[in-house]
C-alpha positions in Angstrom: -33.9 26.9 62.9 -30.2 27.5 63.6 -27.9 24.8 65.0 -24.4 25.5 65.9 -21.2 24.4 67.8 -18.2 26.7 68.3 -15.2 25.5 70.3 -12.0 27.2 71.2 -9.4 24.4 71.0 -7.0 26.3 73.3 -9.3 27.0 76.2 -11.9 24.4 75.6 -14.7 27.0 75.8 -17.7 25.9 73.9 -21.0 27.3 72.7 -23.8 25.2 71.2 -27.5 25.1 70.4 -29.6 22.4 68.6 -26.3 20.7 68.0 -27.8 17.2 67.8 -30.4 18.2 65.2 -30.0 15.8 62.2 -30.1 17.7 58.9 -29.4 17.0 55.3 -25.6 17.4 54.9 -25.4 18.6 51.3 -21.8 19.5 50.4 -20.5 19.4 54.0 -20.4 15.6 53.6 -17.5 16.1 51.3 -15.1 16.8 54.2 -15.7 13.3 55.6 -15.5 11.9 52.1 -12.1 13.6 51.6 -10.8 12.2 54.8 -11.9 8.7 53.8 -10.2 9.1 50.4 -6.9 10.2 51.9 -7.0 7.4 54.3 -7.4 5.0 51.4 -4.4 6.6 49.8 -2.4 6.3 53.0 -3.2 2.6 53.2 -2.2 2.0 49.6 -5.8 1.2 48.4 -5.9 4.1 46.1 -3.2 6.1 44.3 -3.7 9.9 44.4 -1.6 10.2 41.2 -3.8 7.8 39.2 -5.2 9.5 36.1 -9.0 9.2 35.9 -10.5 9.9 32.5 -13.5 12.2 33.0 -16.2 12.1 30.3 -18.3 15.3 30.2 -21.3 13.3 29.1 -21.3 11.7 32.5 -21.6 15.0 34.4 -24.0 15.1 37.3 -24.3 18.9 37.1 -24.6 21.2 40.0 -21.6 23.0 41.5 -18.1 22.8 40.2 -16.0 23.2 37.1 -16.0 19.8 35.4 -19.6 20.2 34.3 -18.3 22.9 31.9 -15.7 20.7 30.2 -16.2 20.1 26.5 -13.7 17.2 26.0 -12.6 14.2 28.0 -9.8 14.9 30.5 -7.4 12.9 32.5 -7.2 14.2 36.0 -5.3 12.8 39.0 -7.5 11.4 41.8 -5.7 13.7 44.3 -6.6 16.7 42.2 -10.3 15.5 41.9 -10.3 15.4 45.7 -8.9 18.9 45.8 -11.7 20.2 43.4 -14.3 18.4 45.5 -13.4 20.7 48.5 -12.1 23.9 47.0 -14.9 24.5 44.4 -17.3 21.8 45.8 -17.2 20.0 42.4 -20.0 17.5 42.3 -18.6 15.4 39.5 -15.2 15.1 41.3 -17.1 14.2 44.4 -19.0 11.4 42.7 -15.9 10.0 41.2 -14.1 9.9 44.6 -17.2 8.5 46.3 -17.6 5.6 43.8 -13.9 4.7 44.3 -13.9 5.0 48.1 -17.4 3.6 48.6 -20.0 4.7 51.1 -19.1 1.9 53.5 -15.5 3.2 54.0 -16.9 6.8 54.5 -19.4 5.6 57.1 -16.9 3.4 58.9 -14.6 6.4 59.4 -17.6 8.5 60.6 -18.4 5.8 63.1 -14.8 5.6 64.2 -14.8 9.3 64.9 -18.1 9.0 66.9 -20.2 10.9 64.3 -23.6 9.5 65.4 -25.8 11.7 63.2 -23.7 11.4 60.0 -24.2 9.0 57.1 -23.3 9.1 53.4 -26.0 7.3 51.5 -26.1 8.9 48.0 -24.0 10.6 45.4 -24.3 14.3 44.6 -27.3 15.4 42.5 -28.8 11.9 42.7 -32.5 12.8 42.5 -33.6 9.2 42.3 -31.8 8.4 45.5 -33.5 11.4 47.2 -36.9 10.3 45.9 -36.2 6.8 47.3 -35.5 8.3 50.7 -31.7 8.0 50.7 -30.0 11.2 51.9 -26.7 12.3 53.3 -27.1 13.5 56.9 -25.1 15.2 59.6 -25.4 17.6 62.6 -23.6 20.6 63.9 -22.1 18.4 66.7 -20.7 15.9 64.2 -19.3 18.5 61.8 -17.5 20.3 64.7 -16.2 16.9 66.0 -14.9 16.0 62.5 -13.1 19.3 62.1 -11.6 19.0 65.6 -10.3 15.6 64.8 -8.7 16.9 61.6 -7.3 19.9 63.5 -5.8 17.9 66.4 -4.9 14.6 64.7 -7.2 12.7 67.0 -8.0 9.2 65.5 -6.8 10.6 62.1 -3.2 10.5 60.9 -1.2 13.6 60.2 -1.1 12.6 56.5 -4.8 12.6 56.2 -5.2 15.8 58.2 -2.7 17.7 56.2 -4.1 16.6 52.9 -7.6 17.7 53.8 -6.6 21.1 55.3 -4.4 21.9 52.2 -7.6 22.0 50.2 -10.0 23.6 52.8 -7.5 26.4 53.3 -7.9 27.3 49.6 -11.8 27.3 49.8 -13.3 29.6 47.2 -16.9 29.5 48.6 -16.7 32.0 51.4 -20.3 33.2 51.7 -21.0 31.7 55.1 -18.9 31.8 58.3 -16.0 33.6 56.6 -18.0 36.7 55.6 -17.9 38.8 58.8 -14.8 37.5 60.5 -12.1 40.0 61.6 -9.5 40.8 58.9 -6.8 39.0 60.8 -8.7 35.7 61.1 -8.2 33.0 58.5 -11.0 30.6 57.5 -10.6 27.1 56.2 -13.9 25.3 55.8 -16.7 23.8 53.7 -20.2 25.1 53.1 -23.2 23.3 51.7 -26.7 24.2 50.7 -29.7 23.0 48.7 -29.7 25.9 46.1 -32.0 26.8 44.3 -34.5 25.5 46.9 -32.6 27.3 49.7 -34.2 25.7 52.7 -30.8 24.8 54.1 -27.5 26.6 54.4 -24.6 25.1 56.3 -20.9 25.9 56.9 -18.1 24.4 59.0 -14.7 25.7 59.6 -11.5 26.0 61.5 -10.8 29.7 62.2 -7.3 30.8 63.2 -6.1 34.1 64.6 -2.6 34.2 66.2 -2.4 31.1 68.4 -6.2 30.8 68.8 -8.0 28.1 66.9 -11.8 27.9 66.9 -13.7 25.0 65.3 -17.2 26.0 64.2 -20.2 24.5 62.6 -23.4 26.4 61.7 -26.4 24.6 60.1 -29.8 26.1 59.3 -33.2 25.2 58.1 -35.7 27.8 56.8 -33.6 30.6 58.2 -33.0 32.7 55.1 -29.9 31.4 53.4 -26.2 32.1 54.2 -26.7 35.5 55.8 -27.9 34.0 59.1 -24.9 31.6 58.9 -22.6 34.5 58.5 -24.1 36.5 61.3 -24.2 33.5 63.7 -20.6 32.6 62.9 -19.4 36.2 63.6 -21.4 36.4 66.9 -20.0 33.0 68.0 -16.5 34.1 67.1 -16.8 37.4 69.0 -18.2 35.6 72.1 -15.3 33.0 72.2 -12.8 35.7 71.4 -14.0 37.9 74.2 -14.6 40.8 72.0 
């Protein structure tokens, strides 16, 4: 199954299929988490310069770089939020999620009209998954979230800019970015359930000249990131008229 939404923000042209299908979000939930974090910073509830002492013994594992640390390290919260997006660091994500709280994340999602999206567990929390608590979203919601961040709709410019500064430096580019034209720039966030590999997702803002296209592609049992890449390229070509 492949679900997708692709929208040209200039023309309003839109392509979609299975867009309301609710699927496990995996690391794509980190975009909404990041937006909620920067809103807390904007409101003065958190200080992005505050130094958090990370203890390697507390590592959740999975993706990222903190899991390889040998010694405790003081890292600013804003930098942890950056690592959460750029290298999909699970330990950084969990630190941010505990400080922000699921309630704030889900309140922002509701405010943005993300009807299929909920954050209910930390990263790599197998006990939560076994108990039936999962993070969910849909292609429709991911596209709506990125459009809000791209246009500043219901989200301040401060929050938008902070999130995009990280997404533009994304190091995981195996999904939508893979077959885009050379002149197109990708800023986005992928997520999957490796090593099980039943699901592979990606969401992005693609820019080429003055054209901006928001895209979300989510899959279940479709064969990993290759279908995400090919679907993304086909959608981009269709909206681009090429």
